[in-house]
C-alpha positions in Angstrom: 97.3 64.6 96.2 95.2 63.6 93.2 91.6 64.2 92.1 91.3 60.6 91.0 89.8 58.3 93.6 92.4 56.1 95.3 95.4 57.7 93.5 96.5 59.8 96.5 96.6 56.8 98.8 98.5 54.8 96.1 101.1 57.6 95.9 101.6 57.4 99.7 101.9 53.6 99.6 104.5 53.9 96.8 106.6 56.3 98.8 106.7 54.0 101.8 107.5 50.9 99.6 110.3 52.9 97.9 111.7 53.8 101.4 111.6 50.2 102.6 113.4 49.0 99.5 116.2 51.6 99.9 116.5 51.2 103.7 118.0 52.8 105.7 115.9 55.8 104.6 114.1 58.9 105.9 110.6 59.8 104.6 110.2 63.6 105.1 106.6 65.0 104.8 106.6 68.8 104.6 103.5 70.8 105.5 101.9 67.7 107.1 98.7 69.7 108.0 97.9 69.9 104.3 97.4 66.1 103.9 96.5 65.1 107.5 94.1 67.6 109.0 91.7 66.7 111.8 89.2 64.2 110.3 86.2 65.6 112.2 86.8 69.1 110.8 87.6 68.3 107.1 84.7 68.0 104.6 86.7 66.3 101.9 86.6 62.5 101.7 90.1 62.4 100.1 91.8 63.9 103.2 90.1 61.4 105.5 91.2 58.5 103.4 94.8 59.8 103.3 94.9 60.2 107.1 93.6 56.6 107.5 96.2 55.3 104.9 99.0 57.2 106.6 98.1 55.7 110.0 98.0 52.2 108.5 101.4 52.6 106.8 103.0 54.0 109.9 101.6 51.1 112.0 102.8 48.7 109.4 106.5 49.9 109.5 108.6 47.0 111.0 110.8 47.8 114.0 113.9 46.7 112.0 112.9 48.3 108.7 115.3 51.2 109.3 112.8 53.7 107.9 112.2 56.9 109.9 109.2 59.1 109.1 109.7 62.8 109.7 107.2 65.6 109.2 107.2 69.4 109.5 104.3 71.8 110.1 103.7 75.3 111.5 100.2 74.3 112.6 100.6 71.4 114.9 97.1 71.8 116.4 95.5 71.3 112.9 96.9 67.7 112.6 94.8 64.7 113.3 95.5 63.7 117.0 95.7 60.0 116.0 99.0 60.8 114.3 100.5 62.2 117.4 100.3 59.2 119.7 103.1 56.7 120.6 104.3 54.5 117.7 103.6 57.2 115.1 104.9 60.8 115.4 105.8 60.2 119.0 108.7 62.7 119.2 107.8 66.4 118.8 110.6 68.9 118.4 109.6 72.6 118.7 111.9 74.7 116.5 111.2 78.1 118.1 112.3 81.6 117.3 116.0 82.0 118.0 117.3 84.1 120.9 120.0 86.8 120.6 122.8 84.2 120.7 121.1 82.1 118.0 120.5 85.1 115.9 124.2 86.1 116.2 125.3 82.7 115.0 122.9 82.8 112.0 124.1 86.3 111.1 127.8 85.1 111.3 126.9 82.3 108.9 125.2 84.5 106.4 127.9 87.2 106.5 131.0 85.0 106.3 131.4 85.6 102.6 130.5 89.3 102.8 133.0 92.1 103.0 131.9 94.0 106.2 133.1 97.5 107.1 134.9 97.9 110.4 131.9 99.6 112.1 129.6 96.6 111.7 128.6 95.2 115.0 126.7 91.9 114.4 126.1 91.5 118.2 124.1 94.8 118.1 122.2 93.7 115.0 121.3 90.4 116.8 120.1 92.3 119.8 117.9 94.6 117.6 116.3 91.8 115.6 113.7 90.4 118.1 111.2 88.0 116.6 113.4 87.3 113.5 113.8 83.7 112.3 116.6 82.3 110.1 114.9 83.2 106.8 114.3 86.8 108.0 118.0 87.2 109.0 119.1 85.8 105.6 116.8 88.3 103.9 118.2 91.1 106.2 121.8 90.3 105.1 120.8 90.2 101.4 119.0 93.6 101.7 122.0 95.2 103.5 124.3 93.9 100.7 122.0 95.2 98.0 121.9 98.6 99.7 125.7 98.7 99.7 125.7 98.0 96.0 122.9 100.6 95.3 125.1 103.3 96.8 127.9 102.5 94.4 125.7 102.1 91.3 126.6 105.6 90.0 130.3 104.6 89.9 129.6 101.4 87.9 129.5 101.6 84.1 126.8 99.0 83.1 128.2 98.8 79.6 131.6 97.5 80.7 131.9 93.7 81.1 133.9 94.0 84.2 133.7 96.3 87.3 136.7 98.5 88.0 139.0 97.0 90.7 139.0 100.2 92.7 135.1 100.2 92.9 135.1 96.5 93.9 137.6 97.1 96.7 135.6 100.0 98.0 132.4 97.9 98.2 131.7 96.9 101.8 128.5 96.5 103.9 128.3 99.1 106.6 126.3 99.4 109.8 124.1 102.0 108.1 123.2 99.4 105.4 122.2 97.0 108.2 120.1 99.8 109.9 118.4 100.6 106.6 117.7 96.9 106.0 116.3 96.6 109.5 113.9 99.5 108.9 112.6 97.7 105.8 112.2 94.3 107.4 109.4 92.8 109.4 109.7 89.4 111.2 107.7 86.8 109.3 106.2 85.5 112.6 104.6 88.9 113.1 103.5 89.9 109.6 99.8 89.7 110.4 100.2 91.9 113.5 101.3 95.5 113.4 104.5 95.3 115.4 106.7 98.4 115.6 109.6 99.8 117.5 108.2 103.4 118.0 110.2 106.4 117.1 109.0 108.3 120.3 111.7 109.3 122.8 111.6 110.8 126.3 112.4 114.2 124.7 109.0 114.1 122.9 107.2 114.0 126.2 107.2 117.1 128.3 107.0 116.9 132.1 105.8 113.7 133.9 109.4 113.2 135.3 108.2 111.0 138.2 106.1 108.8 135.9 109.1 108.4 133.5 111.4 107.4 136.4 108.8 104.8 137.6 108.4 103.4 134.1 112.1 103.0 133.7 112.3 101.0 136.9 109.3 98.8 135.9 110.1 98.1 132.3 113.6 99.2 131.3 115.6 97.8 134.3 114.3 94.2 134.0 115.2 94.1 130.2 118.6 95.8 130.6 119.7 94.5 134.0 118.1 91.1 134.6 121.2 90.0 136.7 120.3 92.6 139.3 116.8 91.2 139.7 118.3 87.7 140.1 120.8 88.9 142.6 118.1 90.3 144.9 115.6 87.5 144.2 113.0 89.8 142.9 110.4 89.0 140.2 109.8 91.9 137.8 106.3 93.4 137.6 104.3 92.1 134.6 102.0 95.0 134.0 101.0 98.6 134.7 97.7 100.5 134.3 97.8 104.1 133.2 94.7 106.1 134.2 93.8 109.8 134.0 92.0 112.4 131.9 92.0 112.0 128.1 94.9 113.5 126.2 97.5 113.4 128.9 100.0 111.2 127.0 99.2 107.7 128.2 99.7 106.2 124.7 102.8 108.3 124.1 104.4 107.1 127.4 103.8 103.5 126.4 105.5 104.1 123.0 108.4 105.9 124.6 109.2 103.2 127.1 109.1 100.5 124.3 111.6 102.6 122.2 113.9 103.3 125.2 114.5 99.6 125.9 114.4 98.7 122.1 111.4 96.5 122.6 108.7 95.7 120.0 105.4 97.5 120.5 102.0 95.9 119.9 99.1 98.2 120.3 95.6 96.8 120.7 92.4 98.8 120.7 89.9 97.1 123.0 86.9 96.8 120.6 89.2 95.2 117.9 89.2 91.9 119.9 85.4 91.5 120.0 83.8 89.6 117.1 80.3 88.3 116.5 81.5 84.6 116.2 81.4 82.4 119.3 84.9 81.7 120.6 86.6 83.9 118.1 87.2 86.8 120.6 89.1 84.5 123.0 91.1 83.1 120.1 92.1 86.7 119.2 93.4 87.3 122.7 95.4 84.0 122.6 96.9 84.9 119.3 97.9 88.4 120.4 99.7 87.0 123.6 101.4 84.4 121.4 102.6 87.0 119.0 103.9 89.1 122.0 105.9 86.1 123.3 107.4 85.6 119.9 108.4 89.2 119.6 109.9 89.5 123.2 111.1 91.8 124.5 107.7 93.4 123.8 105.4 96.0 125.2 101.8 94.9 124.8 99.6 98.0 125.0 95.8 97.7 125.6 94.3 101.1 124.8 90.8 101.8 126.1 91.1 98.8 128.4 87.7 99.6 130.0 85.9 98.6 126.7 87.0 94.9 127.1 87.8 94.5 130.8 84.6 95.8 132.5 83.6 94.3 135.9 82.1 90.9 135.1 78.5 90.0 135.7 77.1 93.5 134.9 77.1 93.2 131.1 73.3 93.3 130.4 72.5 92.4 126.9 75.9 90.9 126.2 75.2 88.1 123.7 76.5 84.8 125.2 78.7 86.5 127.8 81.4 87.3 125.1 82.9 90.2 127.2 83.2 88.0 130.3 84.9 85.3 128.3 87.4 87.8 126.9 88.3 89.0 130.4 88.7 85.3 131.6 91.0 84.7 128.7 93.1 87.8 129.3 93.4 86.8 133.0 94.5 83.2 132.0 97.1 84.6 129.5 98.5 87.0 132.1 98.9 84.2 134.7 100.6 82.0 132.1 103.1 84.7 131.1 106.6 83.6 132.0 108.8 86.3 133.6 111.7 85.1 131.3 109.8 86.1 128.2 110.2 89.9 128.8 106.6 90.7 127.8 105.3 93.8 129.6 101.6 94.6 129.6 100.4 98.2 129.8 96.7 99.1 130.0 95.3 102.6 129.5 91.9 103.9 130.6 90.2 107.1 131.8 87.5 104.9 133.6 89.5 102.8 136.2 86.3 102.5 138.4 84.6 100.1 135.9 87.5 97.8 135.3 87.3 94.2 136.7 89.2 94.1 140.0 90.7 90.7 139.2 92.8 92.3 136.5 94.3 94.8 139.0 95.5 92.3 141.6 99.3 91.6 142.2 100.9 89.6 139.4 98.7 91.2 136.7 98.3 94.9 136.2 99.5 95.5 139.8 101.0 99.0 139.3 98.6 101.8 138.9 100.0 105.1 137.7 97.9 108.2 137.6 98.7 110.5 134.6 97.5 113.9 135.7 96.7 117.1 133.8 100.1 118.9 133.4 101.1 121.5 135.9 102.7 124.9 134.8 106.2 123.5 134.7 105.1 120.5 132.7 103.1 122.7 130.3 106.3 124.7 129.5 108.1 121.4 128.8 105.3 120.1 126.6 105.3 123.3 124.6 109.1 123.2 124.2 108.9 119.5 123.1 106.2 120.3 120.5 108.0 123.4 119.1 111.6 122.0 119.1 111.5 121.3 115.4 109.8 124.5 114.4 111.4 128.0 113.9 110.1 130.1 116.8 110.3 133.9 116.9 112.2 135.6 119.8 109.0 137.3 121.1 107.3 133.9 121.9 106.9 133.7 125.7 106.3 130.0 126.6 106.1 130.8 130.3 103.2 133.2 129.6 101.5 130.6 127.4 101.8 128.0 130.2 100.2 130.4 132.7 97.3 131.0 130.4 96.6 127.3 129.7 95.7 126.1 133.2 93.5 122.9 132.9 94.7 122.1 129.4 95.9 118.5 128.6 99.0 117.6 126.7 96.8 116.9 123.6 95.3 120.4 123.9 98.7 122.0 124.0 99.9 120.0 121.0 96.8 121.2 119.1 97.6 124.9 120.0 101.2 124.4 118.7 99.8 122.7 115.5 97.4 125.6 114.9 100.1 128.2 115.4 102.3 126.4 112.9 99.4 126.3 110.4 98.8 130.0 110.8 102.5 130.7 110.3 102.5 128.5 107.1 99.5 130.4 105.8 101.2 133.8 106.4 104.4 132.6 104.8 102.5 131.4 101.6 100.4 134.6 101.4 103.5 136.8 101.7 105.3 134.8 98.9 102.2 135.2 96.7 102.1 138.9 97.4 105.8 139.3 96.6 105.3 137.4 93.4 102.4 139.6 92.3 104.4 142.7 93.1 107.3 141.4 91.0 105.0 140.7 88.0 103.3 144.1 88.2 106.4 146.2 88.8 109.5 144.2 87.7 111.8 147.3 87.7 111.2 147.8 91.5 112.6 144.3 92.4 
């Protein structure tokens, strides 16, 4: 590209002439979308002229010139459509995100010159790196190697020209180094979206045993035992809707199931999708579903689903029918979701009566699970789960507390435990201050 008129086209012509002189040759254009955007959407005259010149040059290539033009882009929909017809870029190869087998091969290539400890299981690392591309895996291996070196830095004398042979022999990348590197890495395809593997386990959720079992059957089994579903000719469910009073653990359950089957977790708050620009809200929905497919296996969690999936037609004062268009887009994306992709959709609401019935039909969010207020047994389990990391006095009677908290939600019980811990911290700090004052006023008594 050049700011001088006609120079950019001249550079392009020179490249093609050079290739024809040195045939057989390959012309490779990287980031094609930068020089050949859609002409109707670009405001610069230079880009339009370059696209026209590129079309002319590609049409002018002789059949027997033995020159192949290749291009690369990560935004194929931004390229001028005239370039994508037969006789120009007529073959399109989609280089997607590698699956577990592909990731294992990439890891083996990047670790072939590394000294690995006996406990390193590359197959397990490959299974845990959903959504990672080749560059991410290369960075992961480098980070793991750096972590192994960091641990030995105190044994290395930086003033010496050589490192002691004993230290060199003890250097090896362990599974813990890979785990540390994994905790620091985020797949490049998902950098713009907050994708996490939550640290919530079933132990963090008290009670709800029946709900946990049902969720395992719906989400965990299709990911961990796909062969069983094939054997019985059954298609796994695509989605589930949690409904019930606020504070009963709907979000926590979604996080726990994502963690249990080592799936990525994308959490969407309903109002985040809606914008003031026409067509932008639907584009946001498309983008989120694309990200979920790239991060598969993935749990896509729509919190406050009633805010974006209200029954259509009743949205008075909705500018341009934005909410209706968002629902239509969500329905289209759900229907286009392949069962092989292992993307599971969970919606949560405390107003199931106002949700559009089309979203609840079989093949979409067809499983409705009611999350009730906890009963006495569940309240004991919730209190135990909340206090399991806190020092608890022997006189604390959790059964009595559970009896006294009838009608309390899980969030209410968590708040009670948090307040009790705050009071205990206050008492502990006050007693320390009191002891310190006594020691200063009467040092001989201590």
